[in-house]
Structures are given as structure tokens and as C-alpha cells.
C-alpha positions in Angstrom: 0.4 0.3 0.0 1.3 3.3 -0.9 2.2 5.7 2.0 -0.7 8.3 3.1 0.5 11.9 1.3 1.8 13.9 4.7 -0.5 16.6 5.6 0.0 20.2 4.6 -2.7 21.7 7.3 -4.7 20.1 10.0 -7.8 21.3 11.9 -7.9 19.9 15.6 -11.3 20.4 17.6 -10.8 24.1 16.3 -13.7 26.6 18.0 -14.2 30.4 16.4 -15.6 32.9 17.9 -16.8 36.3 17.6 -16.9 37.4 21.8 -19.4 35.0 23.6 -21.0 34.1 19.8 -19.6 30.7 18.5 -19.6 30.4 14.8 -17.8 27.0 14.6 -17.2 24.7 17.0 -15.2 20.9 17.4 -14.0 21.2 13.6 -11.4 18.8 12.8 -10.0 17.7 9.5 -6.6 17.1 7.5 -6.0 18.7 4.2 -3.0 16.5 2.1 -0.7 17.5 0.7 -0.9 18.9 -3.3 -5.1 18.3 -2.9 -7.7 20.4 -3.7 -9.9 20.9 -0.4 -13.1 22.1 0.2 -14.9 24.1 2.8 -18.2 24.0 2.4 -21.5 25.2 3.4 -24.8 27.6 3.0 -24.4 31.6 3.7 -23.7 32.0 7.3 -22.6 28.8 8.2 -18.9 30.2 9.4 -16.9 29.0 6.4 -15.3 32.6 5.6 -14.9 33.0 9.2 -12.8 29.1 10.0 -10.8 30.8 6.7 -10.0 33.6 8.9 -8.3 31.5 11.7 -6.2 29.6 8.9 -4.8 32.4 7.6 -4.0 33.8 10.8 -6.3 37.2 10.8 -8.8 35.4 13.4 -6.9 33.5 16.6 -9.7 30.8 17.6 -11.1 30.4 20.9 -10.0 26.5 21.5 -8.3 23.8 19.5 -4.8 24.2 17.0 -4.3 24.4 13.6 -0.8 22.9 12.3 0.9 23.8 9.1 3.3 20.6 8.3 3.9 19.9 12.0 3.7 23.3 13.5 1.3 24.5 15.7 0.4 27.8 13.9 -1.5 30.2 16.5 1.5 28.4 19.6 4.1 30.1 17.6 5.5 33.2 18.3 4.3 36.7 16.0 7.3 36.4 14.1 7.4 33.1 13.1 3.8 32.9 12.4 4.8 36.1 10.0 7.3 33.8 8.1 4.8 30.9 8.0 2.2 33.3 6.3 5.0 33.6 3.4 3.9 30.3 2.6 0.4 31.5 2.3 -1.3 32.4 -1.1 -4.7 34.6 -0.4 -7.4 34.6 -3.3 -10.4 37.2 -1.1 -13.9 37.1 -2.4 -14.0 40.4 -3.9 -10.6 40.1 -5.3 -9.1 42.8 -3.0 -7.4 45.1 -5.4 -6.1 48.7 -4.2 -7.9 50.9 -6.9 -5.2 53.1 -7.1 -2.7 51.0 -8.5 -2.5 49.3 -11.9 -2.8 45.5 -12.0 0.9 44.5 -12.1 1.5 47.0 -9.1 -1.2 45.1 -7.2 0.9 41.7 -8.5 3.7 43.3 -6.9 3.3 44.7 -3.9 3.7 41.4 -1.9 7.0 40.8 -3.7 7.8 44.9 -3.1 6.9 44.1 0.8 8.5 40.9 1.4 11.4 40.3 -1.0 14.6 42.3 -1.3 14.3 42.3 -5.7 15.0 44.8 -7.4 12.2 46.7 -8.7 13.0 45.4 -12.1 12.8 41.7 -11.1 9.6 42.4 -9.1 7.8 43.9 -12.3 8.7 40.7 -14.5 7.9 38.4 -12.0 4.3 40.3 -11.3 3.6 40.5 -15.4 5.0 36.0 -15.3 2.3 35.8 -13.0 -0.7 37.6 -15.0 0.5 35.5 -17.8 -0.2 32.5 -15.5 -3.5 33.6 -15.1 -4.3 34.6 -18.7 -3.6 38.2 -18.6 -0.8 39.0 -20.2 -1.0 42.6 -21.6 -3.4 43.6 -18.9 -1.1 44.7 -16.5 -1.1 48.2 -17.2 -4.9 48.5 -16.6 -6.8 50.3 -13.4 -8.7 47.6 -11.2 -11.6 49.5 -12.6 -11.5 48.4 -16.0 -11.6 44.8 -15.4 -14.3 42.2 -15.5 -15.5 40.4 -12.6 -13.7 37.6 -14.0 -10.3 39.4 -14.4 -10.5 40.7 -11.1 -10.6 37.1 -9.6 -7.5 35.9 -12.0 -5.5 39.0 -11.0 -6.7 38.5 -7.4 -5.1 34.9 -8.0 -2.5 36.1 -10.1 -1.4 38.4 -6.6 -1.5 35.4 -4.5 0.9 33.4 -6.3 3.3 36.2 -6.1 5.4 34.7 -3.7 5.1 30.7 -4.9 2.9 29.6 -2.0 2.7 26.3 -0.8 -0.9 26.4 0.5 -3.4 28.6 -1.8 -6.6 29.7 0.1 -9.4 30.8 -2.2 -12.3 32.2 -0.6 -15.4 31.9 -3.3 -13.6 31.9 -6.3 -16.3 31.7 -8.5 -18.9 34.0 -6.6 -20.6 36.6 -8.7 -19.4 35.0 -12.2 -21.3 34.1 -15.2 -21.0 29.9 -15.3 -18.7 30.1 -18.2 -15.9 32.1 -16.7 -16.4 30.3 -13.3 -16.0 27.0 -15.5 -12.4 28.9 -16.9 -11.2 29.6 -13.4 -12.3 26.3 -12.1 -9.7 24.7 -15.1 -7.1 27.4 -14.2 -7.3 25.9 -10.7 -6.9 23.1 -11.6 -4.1 23.3 -13.6 -2.5 25.1 -11.2 -2.3 22.5 -9.0 -1.1 20.2 -11.6 1.3 22.7 -12.7 2.6 24.1 -9.2 2.2 20.9 -6.9 0.5 23.7 -4.5 -2.0 22.5 -2.1 -5.3 24.6 -2.6 -8.3 25.0 0.6 -11.1 26.4 -1.6 -14.0 28.0 0.4 -17.3 27.9 -1.4 -21.2 27.0 -2.0 -20.8 26.6 -5.6 -21.6 23.3 -6.4 -20.3 23.0 -10.0 -17.2 24.1 -9.0 -17.2 22.0 -5.8 -17.7 18.8 -7.6 -15.2 19.8 -10.6 -12.4 20.4 -8.7 -12.5 19.0 -5.0 -10.8 16.0 -3.8 -12.2 16.2 -0.1 -13.4 18.8 1.9 -15.5 19.3 5.3 -19.1 20.5 5.6 -20.4 23.4 8.4 -23.6 23.5 9.9 -24.9 27.1 10.5 -27.4 25.6 12.9 -25.4 23.0 15.1 -22.2 25.1 14.7 -20.2 22.4 13.9 -18.7 20.3 11.2 -21.4 17.5 9.8 -20.1 15.9 7.3 -16.2 15.2 5.5 -15.8 13.7 2.1 -15.3 14.6 -1.2 -18.0 16.8 -2.5 -19.2 14.2 -4.7 -18.9 11.3 -2.4 -21.4 13.6 0.1 -23.9 14.6 -3.3 -24.1 10.7 -3.9 -23.9 9.0 -0.3 -24.5 10.9 2.4 -27.7 10.6 4.1 -27.6 13.8 6.7 -30.6 15.8 5.5 -28.8 19.4 5.4 -26.3 18.1 3.5 -28.4 16.4 0.9 -30.6 19.2 0.5 -27.5 21.5 0.1 -26.0 19.2 -2.8 -29.2 18.6 -4.6 -30.3 22.3 -4.3 -33.2 21.3 -2.0 -35.0 23.1 0.8 -33.4 21.2 4.3 -36.7 19.5 6.1 -37.2 21.4 9.6 -35.7 19.1 11.9 -32.2 18.7 9.5 -30.1 18.9 12.6 -31.4 16.5 14.5 -28.7 13.5 12.7 -25.3 13.2 13.5 -22.5 14.1 11.9 -21.4 11.6 8.8 -19.1 11.0 6.1 -19.5 10.6 2.2 -16.8 7.2 2.7 -17.2 4.5 5.2 -15.3 5.6 8.7 
């Protein structure tokens, strides 16, 4: 039997909250190196809040997040900053600085976190833009970009430092189906070409089914993870009514929170 891949990231018994308001609690999962891992759930289930804890923007109330073998939140602030350099993040809005050109936006992490010369940084930024299909768009201002182009520009910036783990927050949100499909294809190409591990936060079913190898399903009613598995497996095999309703775009039964957590594969 082939050895199991080493985890790129693991979450153990995690609780995230804002003050006394618990968003998610007791969440555990492992993201295998080189995989595309989905964080799924309906609106308001805490997907983006969990992402904030994973990328260092929100300290968890309890539990651990390990990057490789290292406990991220137990590390010093200086060490966390070093670990962060191995992360690339695409925020849902694209988060482009409107007063900078597209190339300047992509170059920003390189200017802040490397000692490369200005010309080298400009060249690398344009290479990253070409990688996501935006060659020739670097001199545009963000306001001139379409929704799909903005997501690609944000992805180019997320790739600026050649991250080991790429976090994508609702990458296909607001995109038409064809543009979303092209972005899905790009995500798959990046995984294959760069062997990058990808954590994808989404409720977009076509994208989840097309690109993700594994995942966790967060429930906003019980404030915990109620299913684990590849999105297609959860669609076809999971018996939890909330998960089934989500995966088949149905209305969840009123008592859907009653069943215990399950998986889309044998335990």
C-alpha cells in the first residue's frame, strides 16, 4: 500500500467565535499535501470565519491549526509571519487596490516581502499575470477589469510568492457559468503545474464537484462540521438531510439538525 500523503494543514477540535458568539466549534479535518480541499456549507455557516483562523486573521477560541508539523497559533508572532509567507490568499472580492495598476497590485507582496530589484519585481508580476491569462492587462486599473479578470488578477497576486498553500475564498462568486468554469480549469492547472495545496471555500456546487478531492461541511444551525468527504461523495452517499438538501439544491427539512455528523465514505 502506498504511504499516505503528509498533511499540509490540519485542524483539530477548533472553535472560532466573535466574543461569546460561537461561529463553529469542535471542527477537525486534515488537508493532504497537493490536494484541493473544500470548505462547504450554506451562507452564514462560518466558512469564511474558519478561513480567517487558518490564514492568521482570527485567533481561535480553542483547538489547534497545524501547518505541516507546526502549531500555527502556538508560534510566536514573528514565526507566524514567516509561515504566512507560504500562504497565498484570494479574497472573495479580489481585494485590489483601486489606485494601483494591476501589475502594481500583483507586485505588492514582492515589494513588501522580498529584496528583489524593481525591474525584477515588475517582470515577476507580469509573469504571474500571464500565468492566469492576463498577459497585456498589467497596465490597466482594477476598475477596468471584468469580474472574472478581477478574480484572476487577485489569483496572480496570491501566487506572487510561490505559496505552498493557496486559500481561495468563494473564487467563483458573482461569475457567470462559463467564466466560473474557466477559473475552475485554471485552479486545476495550478495544482498540477505547481503541486500547490489548495483550500477552497465555496458554496458553488459545479466548482465543488469539478475540482475538489476532499472537504468538510459546516452547519450553521449546530455550529459544527456535520460531514466530511469529497463533494461528489457527499452528494451521492451522505444521508444527513442538511447535506443532501445542499448538494441537491433542495429545501432542508425543519428537523435537519437532529442527525449526527456523518461522512461520504466509510469510517
